[in-house]
Legacy VTK file of the C-alpha trace (Angstrom):
# vtk DataFile Version 3.0
C-alpha trace
ASCII
DATASET POLYDATA
POINTS 273 float
0.000 0.000 0.000
2.825 2.344 0.861
6.063 1.576 -0.939
8.475 3.846 0.833
9.097 5.591 4.116
7.982 9.184 3.740
10.514 11.858 4.573
10.417 12.867 8.226
10.450 16.611 8.824
11.354 18.073 12.229
10.035 21.518 13.119
10.038 23.809 16.127
6.582 24.740 17.366
6.212 26.675 20.629
9.704 25.610 21.621
8.986 21.898 21.349
10.337 19.312 18.921
7.658 18.155 16.516
8.078 15.328 14.038
5.534 15.465 11.232
4.637 13.581 8.095
1.578 11.881 6.643
1.768 8.810 8.878
2.488 9.964 12.441
2.805 13.141 14.487
5.191 13.189 17.442
5.782 15.786 20.113
7.272 16.287 23.564
5.655 18.875 25.814
5.365 19.339 29.579
7.286 16.091 30.226
4.788 14.106 28.134
5.762 12.407 24.872
3.074 11.792 22.297
2.767 9.654 19.172
-0.351 10.359 17.100
-1.356 7.875 14.394
-2.152 9.950 11.307
-2.518 7.424 8.493
-6.001 8.138 7.202
-9.320 7.305 8.826
-8.374 3.718 9.788
-4.701 4.232 10.695
-3.584 0.993 9.056
-0.157 0.045 10.417
2.079 -0.566 7.421
5.828 -1.196 7.618
6.703 2.434 6.855
4.455 3.738 9.621
5.766 1.199 12.133
9.353 2.168 11.355
8.477 5.757 12.181
6.805 4.703 15.436
9.976 2.840 16.366
12.096 5.891 15.601
9.918 8.004 17.885
10.145 5.385 20.635
13.940 5.317 20.264
13.953 9.059 21.005
11.687 8.581 24.029
13.817 5.726 25.396
16.797 8.012 25.935
14.803 10.922 27.361
14.833 10.739 31.162
12.619 13.820 31.524
9.433 12.054 30.423
6.693 11.196 32.878
4.507 9.469 30.295
4.262 8.567 26.608
0.805 8.777 25.034
-0.223 6.924 21.879
-3.196 8.737 20.356
-4.806 8.983 16.928
-6.429 11.208 14.365
-9.134 9.686 12.196
-12.049 7.353 12.797
-10.091 4.439 14.272
-7.255 4.170 16.758
-5.988 1.557 14.302
-7.731 -1.134 12.275
-4.576 -3.259 12.400
-1.486 -4.145 10.414
-1.680 -3.875 6.630
-2.735 -7.274 5.248
-0.419 -6.816 2.255
2.517 -6.712 4.659
1.520 -10.167 5.946
2.072 -11.693 2.505
5.050 -13.448 0.924
8.502 -12.104 1.675
7.119 -9.086 3.562
5.843 -11.011 6.571
9.184 -11.494 8.318
10.059 -7.799 8.018
6.552 -6.814 9.102
6.653 -8.960 12.232
10.148 -7.792 13.134
9.226 -4.096 12.856
5.849 -4.566 14.553
7.242 -6.473 17.516
10.025 -3.939 17.944
7.280 -1.488 18.970
6.446 -3.690 21.952
10.038 -4.387 22.881
10.600 -0.646 23.048
7.372 0.052 24.909
8.445 -2.629 27.379
11.773 -0.837 27.920
10.288 2.624 28.476
11.157 4.085 31.871
7.954 6.116 31.946
4.278 5.184 31.878
2.723 4.428 28.469
-0.876 5.507 27.843
-3.182 4.573 24.960
-5.886 7.127 24.111
-8.562 5.200 22.205
-11.577 7.097 20.915
-12.258 4.811 17.936
-11.880 1.149 16.975
-8.717 -0.680 18.061
-8.564 -3.897 16.036
-5.904 -6.524 15.372
-2.466 -4.956 15.645
-4.121 -1.735 16.772
-5.712 -3.541 19.688
-2.326 -5.076 20.549
-0.695 -1.635 20.681
-3.461 -0.352 22.962
-3.563 -3.350 25.305
0.218 -3.338 25.740
0.235 0.228 27.061
0.301 0.543 30.840
-2.916 2.564 30.919
-5.803 2.595 28.421
-8.188 5.563 28.252
-11.160 5.107 25.949
-14.374 6.762 24.855
-17.727 5.022 24.975
-17.761 4.569 21.195
-14.503 2.595 21.046
-14.357 -1.078 20.080
-11.625 -3.618 20.756
-10.904 -6.950 19.105
-8.440 -9.464 17.689
-10.164 -10.660 14.486
-7.007 -12.240 12.968
-8.391 -15.780 13.323
-11.020 -14.939 10.688
-8.321 -14.355 8.056
-6.306 -17.439 8.965
-3.689 -16.130 11.393
-3.389 -15.292 15.097
-2.080 -12.234 17.000
1.339 -13.158 18.460
1.632 -10.222 20.859
-1.897 -10.688 22.203
-1.202 -14.395 22.709
1.709 -13.446 24.974
0.368 -10.371 26.790
-3.438 -10.562 26.889
-3.656 -13.470 29.392
-1.730 -11.381 31.932
-4.228 -8.553 31.559
-7.639 -10.264 31.477
-6.876 -13.889 32.411
-6.277 -17.029 30.383
-9.843 -18.098 29.642
-11.214 -14.789 28.407
-8.011 -13.988 26.511
-8.186 -17.291 24.642
-11.879 -16.762 23.869
-11.259 -13.318 22.376
-8.351 -14.576 20.276
-9.895 -17.814 18.985
-13.307 -16.312 18.199
-12.167 -12.936 16.912
-15.258 -11.079 18.123
-15.268 -7.387 19.010
-16.060 -6.016 22.453
-17.318 -2.608 23.532
-15.376 -0.082 25.554
-17.500 -0.878 28.591
-16.793 -4.598 28.237
-13.090 -3.847 27.840
-13.285 -1.873 31.082
-15.115 -4.694 32.863
-12.437 -7.168 31.796
-9.585 -4.907 32.898
-8.371 -4.091 29.393
-9.339 -0.408 29.726
-8.736 1.769 32.779
-11.341 4.459 32.132
-14.275 4.904 29.758
-15.222 8.537 29.168
-18.349 9.927 27.449
-17.698 10.960 23.849
-18.692 14.595 24.427
-16.376 15.060 27.407
-13.543 12.772 26.314
-11.024 15.519 25.553
-11.629 17.243 28.891
-11.385 14.008 30.893
-8.275 12.937 28.991
-6.587 16.298 29.682
-7.560 16.130 33.350
-6.008 12.657 33.613
-2.715 13.814 32.094
-2.604 16.899 34.327
-2.247 14.653 37.364
1.262 13.723 36.238
2.395 17.349 36.544
2.172 17.058 40.339
4.304 13.899 40.530
8.057 13.300 40.623
9.511 12.080 37.334
12.132 9.884 39.001
9.646 8.346 41.443
7.257 7.596 38.575
10.073 5.878 36.689
11.084 3.702 39.648
7.450 2.803 40.247
7.096 1.724 36.612
10.314 -0.289 36.963
8.904 -2.114 39.984
5.808 -3.140 38.055
7.894 -4.303 35.076
10.019 -6.688 37.153
7.318 -9.355 37.111
7.273 -9.579 33.304
10.454 -8.027 31.986
12.596 -11.150 32.379
10.240 -13.313 30.335
8.298 -11.094 27.940
10.833 -10.813 25.122
11.753 -14.497 25.358
8.088 -15.507 25.071
7.509 -13.084 22.216
10.509 -14.529 20.342
9.103 -18.050 20.733
5.646 -17.079 19.503
7.166 -15.106 16.633
9.062 -18.213 15.456
5.868 -20.270 15.658
4.074 -17.668 13.543
6.781 -17.434 10.869
8.096 -20.998 10.715
4.886 -22.972 11.193
1.681 -20.932 10.822
2.764 -19.048 7.706
3.706 -22.315 5.976
0.131 -23.616 6.158
-2.234 -23.401 3.198
-5.013 -21.905 5.304
-3.007 -18.958 6.634
-2.125 -17.892 3.112
-5.645 -18.597 1.835
-7.219 -16.495 4.595
-5.012 -13.499 3.883
-5.472 -13.771 0.132
-9.247 -14.073 0.512
-9.291 -10.895 2.586
-7.407 -8.998 -0.108
-9.756 -10.380 -2.780
-12.835 -9.541 -0.655
-14.192 -13.082 -0.662
-14.843 -15.839 1.869
-11.837 -18.102 2.495
-11.929 -21.742 1.395
-10.303 -23.573 4.281
-8.390 -26.797 3.599
-7.609 -27.337 7.296
-3.948 -27.779 6.548
LINES 1 274
273 0 1 2 3 4 5 6 7 8 9 10 11 12 13 14 15 16 17 18 19 20 21 22 23 24 25 26 27 28 29 30 31 32 33 34 35 36 37 38 39 40 41 42 43 44 45 46 47 48 49 50 51 52 53 54 55 56 57 58 59 60 61 62 63 64 65 66 67 68 69 70 71 72 73 74 75 76 77 78 79 80 81 82 83 84 85 86 87 88 89 90 91 92 93 94 95 96 97 98 99 100 101 102 103 104 105 106 107 108 109 110 111 112 113 114 115 116 117 118 119 120 121 122 123 124 125 126 127 128 129 130 131 132 133 134 135 136 137 138 139 140 141 142 143 144 145 146 147 148 149 150 151 152 153 154 155 156 157 158 159 160 161 162 163 164 165 166 167 168 169 170 171 172 173 174 175 176 177 178 179 180 181 182 183 184 185 186 187 188 189 190 191 192 193 194 195 196 197 198 199 200 201 202 203 204 205 206 207 208 209 210 211 212 213 214 215 216 217 218 219 220 221 222 223 224 225 226 227 228 229 230 231 232 233 234 235 236 237 238 239 240 241 242 243 244 245 246 247 248 249 250 251 252 253 254 255 256 257 258 259 260 261 262 263 264 265 266 267 268 269 270 271 272
């Protein structure tokens, strides 16, 4: 869909570094870093966009002044997932490598990560949201991992979602691929707060303002304490699931049929092999 990484332009706006292009917007202001998905109404995560997200995260990783990093979005959806074309053929290994680097870097952040979801978060978009430390959402948001319906599974969700909502419900969401509402996501523990659509911006701003009263270094040590339970095993588990995805799943007829059927806008013809 997008054949090349668009040129990144850095500007100075109100004394703050701003990174702008057609795919993401990035800024640092008042000790808060922000990545805004800006790839059209559905914010499809293609390889070029994910490379830019990783570049922004690299900058945030070495900035010890940050109290939080927010992932937000313009457009109708937080993200409708990873570009199906990037799942195909010789692109899939590169896609998975770049996509999973986002989570490795989020996992290494010293500060709190916050997802601001006021639209649909599906597939890879849902994985980005659920992996953030805190999820703020509007009442109209939807969450889901529909990959199973196109013949694949979500590797990151398979690793991380059971820790968040428990094994049984996580498996159900992944193997059925159904969507859930923002209120259901909150009930399950996937979302921290659900705000009314009309007051979302005000509630979101009020939530972020609370960080201004807190010590940056204490916040970072608190985040480090929470990470200790998972940090020693997360990347190892993700590597194992990634190998399963690439070396076994993607060699099946049905995985390739499901993806191709999606691109051709038809129902898949499963061979069960």
